[in-house]
C-alpha positions as CSV (number, residue, x, y, z in Angstrom):
1,X,194.1,-30.9,9.4
2,X,191.5,-29.8,11.9
3,X,192.3,-28.5,15.3
4,X,190.6,-30.2,18.3
5,X,188.4,-27.2,19.0
6,X,187.1,-27.2,15.5
7,X,186.3,-30.9,15.7
8,X,184.3,-30.5,19.0
9,X,182.4,-27.6,17.5
10,X,181.5,-29.6,14.4
11,X,180.4,-32.5,16.5
12,X,178.2,-30.3,18.6
13,X,176.7,-28.6,15.5
14,X,176.1,-32.0,13.8
15,X,174.4,-33.4,16.9
16,X,172.1,-30.4,17.2
17,X,171.2,-30.5,13.5
18,X,171.2,-34.2,12.6
19,X,169.7,-35.7,15.8
20,X,166.5,-33.7,16.4
21,X,164.7,-36.8,17.8
22,X,167.3,-37.3,20.3
23,X,167.1,-33.7,21.3
24,X,163.3,-33.9,21.6
25,X,163.6,-37.0,23.8
26,X,166.2,-35.4,26.0
27,X,163.7,-32.5,26.6
28,X,160.5,-34.5,26.9
29,X,161.7,-37.2,29.2
30,X,162.4,-34.8,32.1
31,X,159.2,-32.9,31.4
32,X,157.1,-36.1,31.5
33,X,159.0,-37.3,34.6
34,X,158.2,-34.0,36.3
35,X,154.5,-34.2,35.4
36,X,154.2,-37.9,36.5
37,X,155.9,-37.3,39.8
38,X,153.6,-34.3,40.5
39,X,150.5,-36.4,39.7
40,X,151.7,-39.2,41.9
41,X,152.4,-37.0,44.9
42,X,149.2,-35.1,44.5
43,X,147.3,-38.4,44.4
44,X,149.2,-39.8,47.3
45,X,148.6,-36.7,49.4
46,X,145.0,-36.2,48.5
47,X,142.6,-37.0,51.4
48,X,138.8,-37.2,51.1
49,X,137.1,-34.2,52.8
50,X,134.4,-36.5,54.2
51,X,133.3,-40.2,54.4
52,X,130.2,-42.0,55.5
53,X,128.9,-45.4,56.6
54,X,125.3,-46.7,56.6
55,X,124.0,-47.9,60.0
56,X,121.0,-50.1,60.6
57,X,118.9,-49.5,63.7
58,X,116.7,-52.3,65.1
59,X,114.6,-53.2,68.1
60,X,113.1,-56.5,69.4
61,X,109.8,-56.1,71.3
62,X,109.4,-58.9,73.9
63,X,106.2,-60.9,73.9
64,X,103.7,-59.7,76.5
65,X,103.4,-61.7,79.7
66,X,100.1,-63.7,79.8
67,X,99.2,-65.4,83.0
68,X,96.1,-67.6,82.9
69,X,94.4,-69.3,85.9
70,X,93.3,-72.7,84.9
71,X,92.2,-74.1,88.2
72,X,91.4,-72.7,91.7
73,X,92.8,-74.3,94.8
74,X,90.7,-76.7,96.8
75,X,91.8,-78.6,100.0
76,X,88.8,-81.0,99.8
77,X,87.0,-82.4,102.8
78,X,88.9,-82.3,106.1
79,X,87.9,-83.8,109.5
80,X,89.1,-81.5,112.3
81,X,89.4,-84.4,114.8
82,X,92.3,-82.5,116.3
83,X,94.3,-79.4,115.6
84,X,97.2,-79.4,113.1
85,X,98.0,-78.9,109.5
86,X,97.0,-80.1,106.1
87,X,99.5,-79.7,103.3
88,X,98.3,-79.6,99.7
89,X,101.1,-80.4,97.2
90,X,101.8,-77.8,94.4
91,X,101.4,-80.4,91.7
92,X,98.9,-81.9,89.2
93,X,98.2,-84.8,91.7
94,X,97.5,-82.4,94.6
95,X,98.4,-85.0,97.2
96,X,97.5,-84.1,100.8
97,X,99.5,-84.7,103.9
98,X,97.7,-84.6,107.2
99,X,99.3,-83.8,110.6
100,X,96.5,-83.9,113.2
101,X,93.3,-83.4,111.0
102,X,92.2,-86.3,108.8
103,X,90.7,-86.9,105.4
104,X,87.0,-87.8,105.3
105,X,86.9,-91.5,104.5
106,X,85.5,-92.4,101.1
107,X,85.1,-88.7,100.1
108,X,88.1,-86.5,99.5
109,X,86.1,-83.6,98.2
110,X,88.2,-83.5,95.0
111,X,91.3,-81.6,96.2
112,X,93.1,-79.6,93.6
113,X,96.2,-77.4,93.5
114,X,95.8,-74.0,91.8
115,X,97.0,-74.3,88.2
116,X,98.3,-71.6,85.9
117,X,99.8,-71.2,82.4
118,X,102.4,-68.6,81.7
119,X,103.4,-67.3,78.3
120,X,106.4,-65.1,78.0
121,X,109.4,-64.2,75.8
122,X,111.4,-67.4,75.3
123,X,114.8,-66.0,76.4
124,X,113.4,-64.1,79.5
125,X,113.5,-64.7,83.2
126,X,110.1,-64.1,84.8
127,X,109.5,-63.4,88.5
128,X,106.4,-64.8,90.3
129,X,105.2,-63.1,93.4
130,X,102.4,-63.8,95.8
131,X,101.5,-63.2,99.4
132,X,103.2,-65.5,101.9
133,X,99.9,-66.3,103.6
134,X,96.2,-65.8,103.0
135,X,93.3,-66.0,105.5
136,X,90.4,-68.3,104.7
137,X,87.1,-67.1,106.2
138,X,83.8,-68.8,107.1
139,X,81.3,-66.3,108.5
140,X,84.0,-64.9,110.8
141,X,85.7,-68.2,111.5
142,X,89.2,-68.2,110.1
143,X,92.1,-70.5,109.0
144,X,95.5,-69.4,107.8
145,X,97.0,-70.8,104.6
146,X,100.7,-70.5,103.9
147,X,101.3,-70.6,100.1
148,X,103.8,-72.4,98.0
149,X,104.6,-72.6,94.3
150,X,105.9,-75.5,92.1
151,X,108.4,-73.2,90.5
152,X,109.4,-71.0,93.4
153,X,109.6,-67.3,92.7
154,X,111.4,-67.3,89.3
155,X,111.1,-69.0,86.0
156,X,113.9,-69.2,83.3
157,X,111.9,-69.3,80.1
158,X,115.0,-70.2,78.1
159,X,115.1,-73.6,79.9
160,X,111.5,-74.4,78.8
161,X,110.4,-75.6,75.4
162,X,108.5,-73.0,73.5
163,X,107.4,-69.9,75.3
164,X,104.8,-71.4,77.7
165,X,104.9,-73.3,81.0
166,X,102.4,-74.6,83.5
167,X,102.9,-74.2,87.3
168,X,100.9,-75.0,90.4
169,X,100.3,-73.5,93.8
170,X,99.5,-75.3,97.0
171,X,100.2,-74.7,100.6
172,X,99.8,-75.6,104.3
173,X,96.5,-75.0,106.0
174,X,96.4,-74.5,109.8
175,X,93.4,-76.2,111.3
176,X,92.3,-75.6,114.9
177,X,91.1,-78.5,117.1
178,X,87.7,-76.8,117.5
179,X,87.5,-75.5,113.9
180,X,83.9,-74.6,113.0
181,X,82.4,-76.7,110.3
182,X,81.6,-75.1,106.9
183,X,83.2,-73.8,103.7
184,X,86.2,-71.5,104.2
185,X,87.5,-69.4,101.3
186,X,89.9,-66.6,100.7
187,X,91.5,-64.9,97.7
188,X,95.1,-64.1,96.8
189,X,96.9,-62.5,93.9
190,X,99.7,-63.9,91.8
191,X,101.8,-61.4,89.9
192,X,104.3,-62.1,87.1
193,X,106.9,-59.7,85.8
194,X,110.0,-59.7,83.6
195,X,113.3,-59.7,85.6
C-alpha cells in the first residue's frame, strides 16, 4: 500500500517522463504567445517616418482680346435748316432721328453706325471704354458728337455664343443753325479690357 505522498510523486514523475509532447506544448504556447503579442504591438505602434502625395499644377491662359473695326461712323447728309440734333442709332440699321436739322430728300448719304467685332475668352467679362464726346472739325468749324454703344460699357462673354460678338457705336450730333457746309470729321478711340 502506497502512501499519498508517494502516489503524488509517482504521478509527477510519470507525467514528466511519459508526456514529453504535453510538456513541450506547455512551454511553447506561452513562448509563441509572447512573440505574437510583441509582433502585434510593434506593428500597431509603428508609424511611418514620412509620407508623400503627388500634386498637379496647372494654368489656363485666357485668349487674347482682339478688337476689329469693321465700319466707320457716318451721319450721312444733313440739312442744317435750323439748329438741333441728329441721333444715329448704334445698330446695323443706323436709323437717324432729326430734331431741328433735316435729312436731304432723296439722298441720305449712306449713314452707318461704327461696327466692331470683339473676340475674347468665352467665360470673361470685357469692359468697353471710349470718350463721352468727340469734336468733329471742318477747317476750324466744329460740331460736338456724344457717343453711345449698343452694348454699353461691359460685355459678358459667357452670355454670347462662341467667343465673338459684334457691337455698334452711334451717337447724337449737335448741329448749329448756321453750321458751315462741308465734311466734318473727328477721331475717337475704343478700348477693351478684361474685367
